[in-house]
VEXDREN-2710 file (C-alpha; in Angstrom, 1 decimal):
% VEXDREN-2710
k/r/px/py/pz
1/MET/82.9/82.5/121.2
2/SER/79.7/80.1/120.7
3/THR/80.2/77.4/118.3
4/LYS/76.3/76.7/118.1
5/LYS/75.5/77.1/114.6
6/LEU/73.3/80.3/114.2
7/TRP/71.4/78.5/111.5
8/GLY/71.1/75.1/113.5
9/GLY/67.7/75.0/114.9
10/ARG/66.4/72.3/112.4
11/PHE/69.3/70.3/112.6
12/GLN/69.8/67.2/115.3
13/GLU/73.3/66.1/114.2
14/GLN/76.7/68.1/114.3
15/ALA/79.0/68.0/111.4
16/SER/82.4/66.5/111.9
17/LYS/85.2/69.1/112.4
18/TRP/86.7/68.0/108.9
19/VAL/83.2/68.8/107.4
20/ASP/83.2/72.1/109.0
21/GLU/86.6/73.0/107.6
22/PHE/85.6/71.8/104.4
23/GLY/82.4/74.0/104.0
24/ALA/83.9/77.1/106.0
25/SER/85.0/80.2/104.0
26/ILE/86.5/82.3/106.9
27/SER/90.0/81.4/105.9
28/PHE/89.7/84.0/102.9
29/ASP/86.5/85.7/103.2
30/GLN/87.8/87.4/106.4
31/GLN/89.4/89.8/104.1
32/MET/85.9/91.2/103.4
33/ALA/85.6/91.9/107.4
34/ASP/85.5/95.8/106.8
35/GLU/82.9/95.6/104.0
36/ASP/80.9/93.3/106.0
37/ILE/80.7/95.5/109.1
38/GLU/80.2/98.5/106.5
39/GLY/77.2/96.6/105.3
40/SER/75.8/95.7/108.8
41/LEU/76.1/99.3/109.9
42/ALA/74.1/100.6/106.9
43/HIS/71.5/97.8/107.2
44/VAL/70.9/98.4/111.0
45/LYS/70.5/102.4/110.3
46/MET/68.0/101.5/107.6
47/LEU/66.2/99.4/109.9
48/ALA/65.9/102.3/112.5
49/TYR/64.8/104.7/109.5
50/THR/62.1/102.5/108.8
51/LYS/61.1/101.8/112.5
52/ILE/61.5/98.3/112.0
53/LEU/63.8/98.3/114.8
54/ASN/63.5/100.5/118.0
55/SER/66.4/103.3/118.4
56/LYS/67.8/101.6/121.7
57/ASP/68.5/98.2/120.1
58/VAL/69.9/100.2/116.9
59/ASP/71.9/102.2/119.1
60/GLN/73.5/99.1/120.9
61/ILE/74.2/97.3/117.5
62/VAL/75.7/100.5/115.9
63/ALA/78.1/100.8/119.2
64/GLY/79.1/97.2/119.2
65/LEU/79.9/97.2/115.4
66/GLU/82.0/100.2/115.5
67/GLU/83.8/98.7/118.3
68/LEU/84.5/95.5/116.4
69/ARG/85.6/97.7/113.2
70/GLN/88.1/99.4/115.5
71/GLU/89.3/96.0/116.8
72/LEU/89.7/94.8/113.3
73/HIS/91.8/97.6/112.4
74/GLU/94.0/96.9/115.6
75/GLY/94.2/93.4/114.7
76/LYS/92.4/92.1/117.8
77/LEU/89.7/90.0/116.2
78/THR/89.8/86.2/116.1
79/PHE/87.6/84.3/113.7
80/THR/86.9/80.6/113.8
81/VAL/86.0/77.9/111.6
82/GLU/83.1/76.9/113.5
83/ASN/81.2/80.0/112.6
84/GLU/81.9/79.3/109.0
85/ASP/82.1/82.6/107.2
86/ILE/82.9/86.3/108.1
87/HIS/79.1/87.1/108.3
88/MET/78.5/84.5/111.1
89/ASN/82.0/85.3/112.7
90/ILE/81.0/89.0/113.0
91/GLU/77.6/88.2/114.3
92/ALA/79.1/85.7/116.9
93/LEU/81.4/88.4/118.2
94/LEU/78.8/91.1/118.0
95/THR/76.6/88.7/120.4
96/GLU/79.4/88.3/122.8
97/LYS/79.7/92.0/123.0
98/ILE/76.2/93.2/123.3
99/GLY/74.1/90.0/124.0
100/PRO/71.2/88.7/122.4
101/VAL/70.1/91.9/120.9
102/ALA/72.8/91.3/118.2
103/GLY/70.4/88.7/116.5
104/LYS/68.0/91.4/115.5
105/LEU/70.7/92.8/113.1
106/HIS/69.7/89.8/110.6
107/THR/66.3/91.1/110.5
108/ALA/65.1/91.6/106.7
109/ARG/68.6/90.0/105.6
110/SER/70.0/86.9/104.3
111/ARG/73.5/85.9/103.9
112/ASN/72.8/85.4/100.5
113/ASP/72.2/89.1/99.9
114/GLN/74.8/89.9/102.4
115/VAL/77.7/88.1/100.9
116/ALA/76.9/89.6/97.5
117/THR/77.0/93.1/98.8
118/ASP/80.2/92.6/100.6
119/PHE/81.8/91.3/97.3
120/HIS/80.4/94.4/95.6
121/LEU/81.9/96.4/98.2
122/TYR/85.2/94.7/98.1
123/VAL/85.6/95.2/94.2
124/LYS/84.1/98.7/94.3
125/ASN/86.5/99.6/96.8
126/ARG/89.6/98.5/95.0
127/LEU/88.9/99.4/91.4
128/PRO/89.7/103.1/91.9
129/ARG/93.2/101.7/93.2
130/ILE/93.9/99.6/90.3
131/ILE/92.5/102.7/88.1
132/ASP/95.1/104.7/89.7
133/GLU/98.1/102.4/89.3
134/ILE/97.2/102.3/85.6
135/THR/97.3/106.0/85.2
136/THR/100.6/106.4/87.1
137/LEU/102.1/103.6/84.5
138/GLN/100.6/105.6/81.6
139/LYS/102.2/108.8/82.7
140/THR/105.4/107.0/82.9
141/LEU/105.1/105.7/79.3
142/VAL/104.1/109.4/78.3
143/SER/107.2/110.7/80.0
144/MET/109.6/108.3/78.5
145/ALA/108.2/108.5/75.1
146/ALA/108.6/112.3/75.2
147/GLN/112.3/111.7/76.0
148/ASN/112.5/109.3/73.0
149/VAL/110.6/110.7/69.9
150/GLU/113.5/110.6/67.9
151/THR/115.1/107.5/69.3
152/ILE/115.1/105.1/66.2
153/MET/114.6/101.3/66.8
154/PRO/113.5/98.5/64.5
155/GLY/110.0/97.8/64.0
156/TYR/109.1/94.2/64.0
157/THR/106.5/91.9/62.4
158/HIS/106.8/88.0/63.1
159/LEU/109.8/89.0/65.4
160/GLN/111.7/89.8/61.9
161/HIS/113.0/93.3/61.2
162/ALA/110.1/95.3/59.5
163/GLN/110.4/99.0/59.4
164/PRO/112.3/101.5/61.5
165/ILE/110.2/103.4/64.3
166/SER/110.5/105.7/66.9
167/TYR/111.2/104.2/70.4
168/GLY/108.6/106.9/71.6
169/HIS/106.1/105.5/69.2
170/TYR/106.5/102.0/70.5
171/LEU/106.1/103.1/74.2
172/MET/102.9/104.9/73.1
173/ALA/101.3/101.8/71.6
174/TYR/101.3/100.4/75.4
175/TYR/100.0/103.7/76.5
176/GLN/96.8/103.0/74.3
177/MET/96.7/99.5/75.5
178/LEU/96.4/100.7/79.1
179/LYS/93.9/103.4/78.0
180/ARG/91.7/100.7/77.0
181/ASP/92.4/98.7/80.2
182/LYS/91.4/101.8/82.2
183/GLU/88.2/102.3/80.3
184/ARG/87.4/98.6/80.9
185/PHE/87.7/98.9/84.5
186/GLU/85.8/102.3/84.5
187/PHE/83.0/100.4/83.0
188/ASN/83.3/97.7/85.4
189/MET/82.3/100.2/88.1
190/LYS/78.8/100.5/86.6
191/HIS/78.0/97.0/87.5
192/THR/79.9/96.8/90.6
193/ASP/78.1/100.0/91.8
194/MET/74.7/97.9/92.3
195/MET/73.5/96.9/95.7
196/PRO/72.1/93.4/96.2
197/LEU/71.1/94.2/99.8
198/GLY/67.4/93.9/100.5
199/ALA/66.9/91.0/98.0
200/ALA/67.1/88.5/101.1
201/ALA/67.5/84.9/100.4
202/LEU/66.0/85.2/96.9
203/ALA/62.5/86.6/97.1
204/GLY/62.9/89.9/99.0
205/THR/61.3/90.5/102.4
206/THR/57.8/91.1/104.0
207/PHE/59.4/94.0/106.2
208/PRO/59.0/97.6/105.1
209/ILE/62.7/98.0/104.2
210/ASP/64.0/101.0/102.1
211/ARG/66.7/99.8/99.9
212/GLU/67.4/103.3/98.4
213/TYR/68.2/104.4/101.8
214/THR/70.8/101.6/102.3
215/ALA/72.3/102.1/99.0
216/LYS/72.8/105.9/100.0
217/GLU/74.3/104.8/103.0
218/LEU/76.8/102.5/101.4
219/GLY/77.4/104.9/98.4
220/PHE/76.0/102.6/95.7
221/GLY/74.6/104.3/92.7
222/GLN/71.5/101.8/92.0
223/VAL/70.0/98.9/93.6
224/TYR/69.2/95.6/91.8
225/ALA/65.8/95.5/90.1
226/ASN/65.4/91.9/90.7
227/SER/66.0/89.9/94.0
228/LEU/66.8/86.6/92.2
229/ASP/69.4/88.2/89.9
230/ALA/70.6/90.2/93.1
231/VAL/71.8/87.2/95.1
232/SER/73.0/85.2/92.0
233/ASP/74.9/87.7/89.8
234/ARG/78.6/87.5/89.5
235/ASP/78.9/89.3/86.0
236/PHE/80.7/92.1/87.8
237/ALA/83.3/89.8/89.2
238/LEU/83.6/88.0/85.8
239/GLU/83.8/91.4/84.2
240/PHE/86.8/92.4/86.7
241/LEU/88.7/89.0/86.1
242/SER/88.3/89.4/82.4
243/ASN/89.7/93.0/82.6
244/SER/92.4/92.1/84.8
245/SER/93.4/89.2/82.3
246/ILE/93.7/91.6/79.4
247/LEU/95.4/94.1/81.5
248/MET/97.9/91.3/82.5
249/LEU/98.1/90.2/78.9
250/HIS/99.3/93.6/78.0
251/LEU/102.1/93.7/80.8
252/SER/103.0/90.1/79.9
253/ARG/103.5/91.1/76.2
254/PHE/105.6/94.2/77.4
255/CYS/107.5/92.0/79.7
256/GLU/108.2/89.4/77.0
257/GLU/109.8/92.3/74.9
258/ILE/111.6/93.6/77.6
259/SER/113.3/90.1/78.3
260/MET/114.3/90.2/74.9
261/TRP/115.5/93.8/74.7
262/VAL/117.9/93.2/77.7
263/SER/119.4/90.0/76.3
264/HIS/123.0/89.9/74.9
265/GLU/121.5/89.3/71.3
266/PHE/119.6/92.7/71.5
267/LYS/121.0/94.8/74.1
268/TYR/118.3/97.5/73.5
269/LEU/117.7/98.3/77.2
270/GLU/119.6/98.1/80.4
271/LEU/117.5/97.4/83.5
272/SER/118.3/98.9/86.9
273/ASP/119.8/96.5/89.3
274/ALA/117.0/97.3/91.7
275/TYR/114.7/95.3/89.2
276/THR/117.1/92.5/88.5
277/THR/118.6/89.4/90.1
278/GLY/121.8/87.4/89.8
279/SER/122.6/83.7/89.6
280/SER/123.7/81.4/92.4
281/ILE/126.4/79.9/90.1
282/MET/126.9/82.3/87.3
283/PRO/128.5/85.4/88.6
284/GLN/127.8/87.4/85.2
285/LYS/124.2/87.1/85.2
286/LYS/121.8/89.9/85.5
287/ASN/118.3/88.4/85.2
288/PRO/115.2/90.5/84.4
289/ASP/113.3/88.4/87.0
290/MET/110.5/91.3/87.6
291/ALA/109.8/91.2/84.0
292/GLU/109.5/87.4/84.0
293/LEU/107.5/87.2/87.3
294/ILE/104.9/89.5/85.8
295/ARG/104.7/87.5/82.6
296/GLY/104.3/84.5/84.8
297/LYS/101.6/85.9/87.1
298/SER/99.4/86.5/83.8
299/GLY/98.6/82.8/84.0
300/ARG/97.1/82.6/87.3
301/VAL/94.9/85.5/86.6
302/TYR/93.8/83.9/83.3
303/GLY/93.0/80.7/85.5
304/HIS/91.0/82.6/88.0
305/LEU/88.9/83.9/84.9
306/MET/88.3/80.5/83.6
307/GLY/87.8/79.1/87.1
308/LEU/84.8/81.4/87.9
309/LEU/83.4/80.9/84.2
310/ALA/83.4/77.3/85.2
311/THR/81.9/77.5/88.4
312/MET/79.0/80.0/87.0
313/LYS/78.0/78.1/83.9
314/SER/75.5/75.6/85.2
315/LEU/74.1/77.3/88.4
316/PRO/70.3/77.5/88.5
317/LEU/68.7/80.5/89.9
318/ALA/69.4/81.6/92.8
319/TYR/71.9/81.2/95.3
320/ASN/74.0/78.0/95.4
321/LYS/77.0/77.2/97.7
322/ASP/79.0/77.1/94.5
323/LEU/79.2/80.8/94.9
324/GLN/81.5/80.6/97.6
325/GLU/84.2/79.8/95.2
326/ASP/83.8/83.2/93.4
327/LYS/86.1/85.1/95.9
328/GLU/89.4/83.7/96.2
329/GLY/90.4/84.1/92.4
330/VAL/89.2/87.9/92.7
331/PHE/91.2/88.5/95.8
332/ASP/94.2/86.9/94.4
333/THR/94.0/89.0/91.3
334/VAL/93.7/92.1/93.5
335/LYS/97.0/91.0/95.2
336/THR/98.6/90.4/91.7
337/LEU/97.4/93.3/89.8
338/LEU/98.4/96.2/92.3
339/PRO/102.0/94.9/92.9
340/SER/102.4/93.8/89.2
341/LEU/101.6/97.5/88.0
342/LYS/103.7/99.0/90.7
343/VAL/106.6/97.0/90.1
344/PHE/106.3/97.2/86.3
345/ASN/106.3/101.0/86.6
346/GLY/109.3/101.1/88.5
347/MET/111.1/98.9/86.2
348/LEU/110.1/100.7/83.2
349/LYS/110.9/104.2/84.6
350/THR/114.5/103.2/85.4
351/ALA/115.4/101.3/82.4
352/LYS/117.9/102.9/80.0
353/PRO/117.4/102.5/76.3
354/ASN/120.7/102.0/74.3
355/VAL/120.1/104.6/71.7
356/GLU/123.2/103.8/69.5
357/ARG/122.5/100.2/69.6
358/MET/118.9/100.6/68.5
359/LYS/119.6/102.7/65.6
360/HIS/122.6/100.5/64.5
361/ALA/120.1/97.7/64.1
362/THR/118.1/99.5/61.7
363/GLU/121.2/100.4/59.6
364/ASN/122.7/96.8/59.1
365/ASP/119.4/95.2/57.6
366/PHE/116.9/95.8/54.9
367/SER/114.3/97.5/57.2
368/ASN/114.4/100.4/54.7
369/ALA/113.2/98.3/51.5
370/THR/109.8/99.6/51.8
371/GLU/111.3/103.2/51.6
372/LEU/112.8/102.2/48.2
373/ALA/109.6/100.7/47.0
374/ASP/107.7/103.8/48.2
375/TYR/110.4/105.8/46.3
376/LEU/109.7/104.2/43.0
377/ALA/105.9/104.1/43.5
378/ALA/106.2/108.0/44.0
379/LYS/107.9/108.1/40.6
380/GLY/105.3/106.4/39.0
381/VAL/106.1/102.9/39.2
382/PRO/103.2/100.7/39.9
383/PHE/103.7/99.5/43.7
384/ARG/103.5/96.0/42.8
385/GLU/106.2/96.1/40.3
386/ALA/108.3/98.3/42.6
387/HIS/107.7/95.6/45.3
388/GLY/109.2/93.1/42.8
389/ILE/112.2/95.4/42.0
390/VAL/113.2/95.9/45.5
391/GLY/112.9/92.2/46.3
392/GLN/115.3/91.4/43.6
393/LEU/117.9/94.2/45.2
394/VAL/117.4/92.6/48.5
395/LEU/118.2/89.2/47.2
396/LYS/121.3/90.6/45.5
397/GLY/122.3/92.3/48.6
398/LEU/122.0/89.1/50.6
399/GLN/124.2/87.3/48.1
400/THR/126.8/90.3/48.1
401/HIS/126.5/91.1/51.5
402/LYS/125.3/94.8/50.9
403/ASN/122.8/96.6/52.5
404/LEU/120.6/98.7/50.1
405/GLN/122.3/102.0/51.3
406/ASP/125.7/100.5/50.5
407/MET/125.0/99.5/46.8
408/SER/126.3/101.9/44.2
409/LEU/124.2/104.1/42.4
410/GLU/125.0/102.0/39.2
411/GLU/123.8/98.8/41.0
412/LEU/120.7/100.5/41.9
413/LYS/119.8/101.7/38.3
414/GLU/120.5/98.5/37.0
415/ALA/117.2/97.3/38.9
416/SER/115.5/100.5/37.8
417/PRO/116.2/103.6/35.7
418/LYS/113.9/105.6/37.9
419/ILE/116.3/105.6/40.9
420/GLU/118.3/108.6/41.3
421/ALA/121.1/110.0/43.7
422/ASP/118.5/111.5/46.1
423/VAL/117.4/107.9/46.9
424/TYR/120.1/107.6/49.6
425/HIS/118.5/110.4/51.7
426/ASP/115.2/108.4/51.5
427/LEU/117.1/105.2/52.6
428/LYS/118.2/106.8/55.9
429/SER/116.6/105.2/59.0
430/GLU/115.9/108.4/60.6
431/VAL/114.4/109.9/57.4
432/ALA/112.1/106.6/57.0
433/VAL/110.8/107.5/60.5
434/GLU/110.4/111.2/60.3
435/ARG/108.5/111.0/57.0
436/ARG/105.7/108.8/58.0
437/HIS/103.3/111.7/58.8
438/SER/99.9/109.7/58.3
439/LEU/97.5/109.9/61.5
440/GLY/98.9/107.6/64.1
441/GLY/102.0/106.9/62.2
442/THR/105.6/106.8/63.6
443/GLY/106.7/110.1/62.1
444/PHE/108.1/112.4/64.8
445/ASP/105.4/115.0/64.4
446/GLN/102.6/112.3/64.9
447/VAL/104.3/110.8/68.0
448/ARG/104.4/114.2/69.4
449/ILE/100.7/114.6/68.7
450/GLN/100.1/111.4/70.4
451/ILE/102.1/112.6/73.3
452/LYS/100.1/115.8/73.6
453/ASN/96.8/114.0/73.3
454/ALA/97.8/111.6/75.9
455/LYS/98.9/114.4/78.4
456/GLN/95.4/116.1/77.8
457/GLU/93.7/112.8/78.7
458/LEU/95.7/112.3/81.7
459/SER/95.0/115.7/82.9
460/ASN/91.3/115.1/82.8
461/SER/91.5/111.7/84.5
END
């Protein structure tokens, strides 16, 4: 392959090899080789449609590009640092294959709009895969929630026992987070589905191109309305990284809880051996490594978002070489998100809840204190007063090592004569959960409604 720079006409000196290596992006942007060829095919077909190039030249270029695409899929293409990036590597390979006519491919096009188009296509092609993986995980959550509507567990605030809840309700909370994640990625498609090609370097072109034709060929819904914006915009990439960061945040929160739930202190969950590892020195260990890895990988995705924000914050219009730094973080985020979602789904699907342990945790604490306060409020005691009465009973229980439901009726009546024998029914953890019928609450009927609505949403997606 020729090592003469395709842009080198006005240059008299050659850069050192190490300078070439520093400036080259082929080590990573070759991941857009498919998109680059796809964009070039659409561009040259447009050049034929508008009669900017004759059909003979176009047929040669199309045939050459198709051959290159086949060789790419077969792993036969070799790229060089001397040709800097994927665009110039593909053009150099095409020139080797069909001769100087390959140089006509770049008519009415710049690498500025070419790379922006490749990048849009790269993200556009991967967003549906990410959305599909989110949907798969949502389906797992709904299935597990349906099996655990009446499984009782402690609900927490400040990591302290707060009130008993349904395990199904807990799982559906993460379904809702993923729903918002999916909506964000779906909106991301809108700004990704815009074609920069035809903006050329920054000002458009004097050739009579047809950008709408090219957009249709590439499957873009719209074209950029301003050429300066077209070559310099990376909002779609920032949105992708932001959405990815929030998604990883949600997975990380869940992984943090899983890591606690499987510990000896909690024992709420048992993870499959297929998603855990052992210790090289401690034979008894069963570590939630996959959960910990997903939690850890959230940091690298945040870093990519911060990195691109910092890169973009001071760039004048239009294109600047700084924008070469926009891709690696996105590529790595895609490679982080997809396996994280897949591994998390498998880990969760095979996890077994310790139903008895979860329920027992709600019976040996004071998480039913709110039930007693509500009980008194329902009998006419002002809630603030009821809160104080129950607080005193909790203090007494701590001092005497008795839970509220273990206190005698006489002891309870000493705190308030409004308390009757029916209070013991209300103090049961399953009753406390079942009675919370408010919209979106943890009551069994409400959890079933959430699950029904989720199934309907998923059937429409």
